[in-house]
C-alpha positions in Angstrom: 90.1 85.9 240.5 86.9 87.6 241.4 83.7 85.8 240.7 80.4 87.3 239.9 77.5 85.9 241.8 74.8 88.4 240.9 73.8 89.9 237.6 70.9 90.6 235.3 67.4 90.3 236.8 68.3 90.8 240.4 70.8 87.9 240.5 70.6 84.3 239.4 71.2 80.7 240.3 74.9 80.2 241.0 76.3 76.9 239.7 79.5 76.4 241.6 79.9 72.6 241.8 78.9 72.3 245.5 76.1 69.9 244.7 78.5 67.7 242.7 80.9 67.6 245.7 78.1 66.8 248.0 77.1 63.9 245.9 80.6 62.4 245.4 81.6 63.1 249.0 78.9 61.0 250.5 80.0 57.4 249.9 76.7 55.8 250.6 74.7 58.2 248.4 77.3 58.1 245.6 77.4 54.3 245.6 73.6 54.2 245.3 73.8 56.8 242.6 76.3 54.7 240.6 74.3 51.6 241.2 71.2 53.2 239.7 73.1 54.8 236.7 75.0 51.6 236.0 71.8 49.6 236.0 70.1 52.1 233.8 73.0 51.9 231.2 73.5 48.1 231.4 70.8 47.2 228.9 71.8 43.6 228.4 72.3 43.1 232.2 75.7 41.4 231.8 77.3 43.4 234.6 79.5 45.4 232.2 79.1 48.4 230.0 80.0 48.1 226.3 81.0 51.1 224.2 77.5 51.5 223.0 76.1 51.4 226.5 78.6 54.0 227.6 77.7 56.5 225.0 74.6 57.9 226.8 76.7 58.5 229.9 79.4 60.3 227.9 76.7 62.4 226.1 75.2 63.3 229.5 78.6 64.3 230.8 79.1 66.5 227.7 75.7 68.2 228.4 76.6 68.7 232.1 79.9 70.3 230.9 77.9 72.6 228.5 79.3 71.0 225.3 77.4 71.0 222.0 75.8 67.6 221.1 78.0 64.9 219.8 78.6 65.3 216.0 78.1 69.0 215.9 81.6 70.2 216.6 85.0 68.7 215.9 86.5 70.4 219.0 83.8 69.1 221.3 83.8 65.7 219.7 87.4 65.4 220.7 86.5 66.0 224.3 83.7 63.4 224.1 86.3 60.9 222.7 88.7 61.8 225.6 85.9 61.1 228.1 85.1 57.8 226.5 88.8 56.9 226.6 88.9 57.7 230.3 86.3 54.9 230.9 87.8 52.4 228.5 91.5 53.3 229.1 91.8 53.7 225.4 90.9 50.0 224.7 87.9 48.6 223.0 86.7 46.7 226.0 83.8 46.6 228.4 83.8 48.5 231.7 83.0 47.0 235.1 80.9 48.8 237.7 84.0 49.5 239.8 85.8 51.1 236.8 82.7 53.1 236.0 82.5 54.4 239.6 86.2 55.4 239.7 86.2 57.2 236.4 82.8 58.9 237.0 84.1 60.1 240.4 87.2 61.6 238.9 85.3 63.3 236.1 82.7 64.8 238.5 85.3 66.0 240.9 87.1 67.7 238.0 83.8 69.3 236.9 83.2 70.5 240.5 86.7 71.9 240.8 86.2 73.8 237.5 82.9 75.2 238.6 84.3 76.2 242.0 87.1 78.1 240.3 84.8 79.6 237.6 81.2 79.6 238.8 78.4 80.0 236.3 75.4 82.3 237.1 72.1 81.2 235.5 70.1 84.2 234.5 66.5 84.5 233.4 66.2 87.4 231.0 62.6 88.4 231.1 62.5 92.0 229.7 62.1 93.7 233.1 65.7 94.9 233.3 65.6 96.0 229.6 62.5 98.1 230.2 64.2 99.7 233.2 67.3 100.5 231.2 65.2 102.1 228.4 63.5 104.4 230.9 66.8 105.1 232.7 69.2 108.1 232.4 72.0 106.5 230.4 69.9 105.0 227.6 69.9 108.1 225.4 73.6 109.1 225.9 74.7 105.6 225.0 72.6 105.6 221.8 74.0 109.0 220.8 77.5 107.5 221.0 76.4 104.5 219.0 74.8 106.8 216.3 78.1 108.7 216.0 79.9 105.5 215.3 77.3 104.4 212.7 77.2 107.8 211.0 81.0 108.0 210.7 81.0 104.6 209.0 78.2 105.7 206.6 76.0 103.0 208.2 72.2 102.5 207.8 69.4 102.4 210.3 69.7 98.6 210.3 73.5 98.8 211.0 72.8 101.2 213.9 70.1 99.1 215.5 72.1 95.9 215.3 75.3 97.6 216.7 73.2 99.2 219.5 71.7 95.8 220.4 75.2 94.2 220.4 76.4 96.8 222.9 73.6 95.9 225.3 74.7 93.5 228.1 73.0 90.9 230.3 73.2 93.6 233.1 71.0 95.8 230.9 68.6 92.9 230.3 69.7 91.8 226.8 70.6 88.2 226.0 73.6 87.8 223.6 72.4 89.2 220.3 74.9 87.1 218.3 73.2 83.8 219.4 71.4 82.3 216.3 68.3 81.6 218.3 68.2 85.1 219.7 68.7 86.5 216.2 65.9 84.6 214.6 63.4 84.8 217.5 64.1 88.2 219.0 66.3 90.5 216.8 64.8 89.8 213.4 61.2 90.2 214.5 62.2 93.4 216.3 63.8 94.8 213.1 60.6 93.9 211.2 58.7 96.2 213.6 60.5 99.2 212.0 57.8 99.5 209.3 57.9 103.3 208.9 61.5 103.6 207.6 63.8 102.0 205.1 66.3 100.0 207.2 68.9 100.2 204.5 69.2 104.0 204.3 71.0 106.5 206.6 68.8 108.3 209.0 69.0 111.4 211.3 70.0 111.0 215.0 66.5 111.8 216.2 65.0 109.1 213.9 67.6 106.6 215.0 66.9 107.3 218.7 63.1 107.0 218.1 63.3 103.8 216.1 65.8 102.1 218.3 63.7 102.8 221.4 60.7 101.1 219.6 62.9 98.1 218.7 64.2 97.8 222.3 60.7 98.0 223.7 59.6 95.3 221.2 62.6 93.1 222.4 61.6 93.6 226.0 58.0 92.7 225.4 59.1 89.7 223.4 61.3 88.6 226.3 58.4 89.0 228.7 56.4 86.5 226.5 59.4 84.2 226.0 62.2 84.7 228.6 65.7 83.5 227.7 67.9 81.6 230.0 71.6 82.7 229.9 74.6 81.0 231.5 76.9 83.9 232.6 80.4 83.7 233.8 82.9 86.5 234.6 86.6 86.0 235.5 89.4 88.3 236.3 92.9 86.8 235.7 95.2 89.0 237.8 98.0 86.7 238.7 96.9 86.3 242.3 96.5 82.5 242.1 99.9 82.1 240.5 101.4 84.2 243.3 99.7 82.0 245.9 101.0 78.9 244.2 104.6 80.2 243.9 104.6 81.1 247.6 103.7 77.6 248.7 106.8 75.4 248.0 105.0 72.1 248.9 102.1 72.8 246.6 104.3 74.1 243.9 106.5 71.0 243.9 103.5 68.7 244.0 101.9 70.6 241.0 105.1 70.6 239.0 105.7 66.9 239.6 102.2 66.1 238.5 102.6 68.3 235.4 105.8 66.6 234.1 104.1 63.2 234.4 102.1 64.3 231.3 105.4 65.0 229.4 107.3 62.3 227.5 111.0 61.8 228.3 113.9 60.6 226.0 116.1 57.7 226.9 118.3 59.8 229.0 115.4 61.1 231.1 115.4 64.6 229.5 112.3 66.5 228.5 112.0 68.7 225.4 111.1 72.4 225.8 108.4 71.8 223.1 106.3 70.2 225.8 106.4 73.2 228.1 103.0 74.3 226.9 101.6 70.8 227.7 103.0 71.1 231.2 101.7 74.6 231.6 98.2 73.4 230.6 98.4 70.8 233.3 99.4 73.4 235.9 96.7 75.9 234.7 93.8 74.8 237.0 96.0 75.1 240.1 97.5 78.4 238.9 94.1 79.9 238.2 94.7 80.1 234.4 92.4 79.1 231.6 93.3 76.2 229.3 95.5 77.2 226.4 93.4 78.3 223.4 90.4 79.2 225.6 91.1 82.9 226.0 92.8 84.8 223.2 94.2 87.6 225.4 95.8 85.0 227.7 97.3 83.1 224.8 99.0 86.3 223.7 100.5 86.8 227.2 101.8 83.2 227.2 103.3 83.6 223.8 105.0 86.9 224.8 106.5 85.1 227.9 107.7 82.1 225.8 109.4 84.5 223.4 111.0 86.5 226.2 112.3 83.3 227.9 113.3 81.5 224.6 111.0 78.7 225.7 110.3 77.6 222.1 113.8 76.7 221.2 113.2 72.9 221.5 116.2 72.2 223.7 116.3 69.1 225.9 116.3 69.8 229.6 116.9 67.8 232.7 113.9 67.3 234.9 114.9 70.0 237.4 115.8 72.4 234.6 112.4 71.8 233.0 110.6 72.5 236.3 112.7 75.6 236.9 111.8 76.9 233.4 108.1 76.2 234.0 108.3 78.1 237.3 110.0 81.0 235.5 107.2 81.0 232.9 104.6 81.1 235.7 106.4 84.0 237.4 106.6 86.0 234.2 102.9 85.4 233.5 102.1 86.5 237.0 104.0 89.8 236.5 102.3 90.4 233.2 98.8 89.9 234.7 99.6 92.0 237.8 100.4 94.9 235.5 97.6 94.2 233.0 94.8 92.0 234.4 92.6 90.2 231.9 88.8 90.2 232.4 86.7 87.7 230.5 82.9 87.7 230.3 81.0 84.8 228.8 77.3 84.6 228.0 75.7 81.5 226.5 72.0 81.0 225.8 70.7 77.8 227.4 68.4 76.3 224.8 67.4 73.3 226.9 65.4 73.6 230.2 68.0 73.4 233.0 66.4 70.4 234.7 66.4 68.4 231.5 69.8 69.4 230.0 71.5 66.4 231.4 70.1 63.4 233.3 73.6 62.6 234.7 73.1 64.5 238.0 69.4 64.2 238.3 68.3 62.6 241.6 66.2 59.4 241.3 63.5 58.0 243.5 65.7 55.0 244.1 68.5 57.0 245.9 
């Protein structure tokens, strides 16, 4: 997979997990870090962390992972619950400093591995790139193409402006226009600047070009006054990581053995094919694949492969048969991706200042 390290306003801050590994890898520094965090969380000073005392740590881990706040999403709340269970081992009991250190280390290493595999570029969108795009040679041709789409759909000036804004990318200096904050603070005020025309009526091409340029300039000046921070990631899934894994028998065996540990067995030691997706999800990080459910195009590839290999028939398999089938699934996914690579771009507006989004990894004066 190729990773994007520069984009938008001349590049950005790359978050690749190296600072996390540096922290966890230094035993003395990490021990001092844990000591401080444990002391900070242990409000009653009893040397253990209760569930209530753990909640701030779990919330910080969620923020560091980029999850919505607890209580705002059923999906993310499930992850918060899983993180809490990691600390408590699923039991309603207090956690010692040693347990806290071990689990925190595992979680941070997992975060670092994920960021190394899929770095995030933090961009500051400040209107400069957008103004440059407006004055550039491809601005008008792109708008003409957008106008043709809007006209063929009997769209209005508002439809055309919104569609044109949606087509603009972070490379062209536009934050994601579907974000609710961007809509209310950037897009809607820009639309209100079109005072000379009825936004809900069709318009000529010349009028559309003229009005959209005004809107785009308004957006650019708005961004100059109030820059938007965007977390940008870009991944190409081309099967190369699967190919590397399949070519290394030692690593493949190790990965498959770890994966089947996540799968329940019946009394005879057999595993049901219905758990192949669970095992595939466990293999995904090593194989350079996204988690199931994270990328729609990838989910379709996986489903096509499962259909082709009859992997959903629910039959019971011996352990070596299960691993062989999982290997065949990986090989088939690899071939699919080699023929048709999948590119995934993600842009998320960061509404909190980067330095304050999470206190989990903030250095302290005591370290």
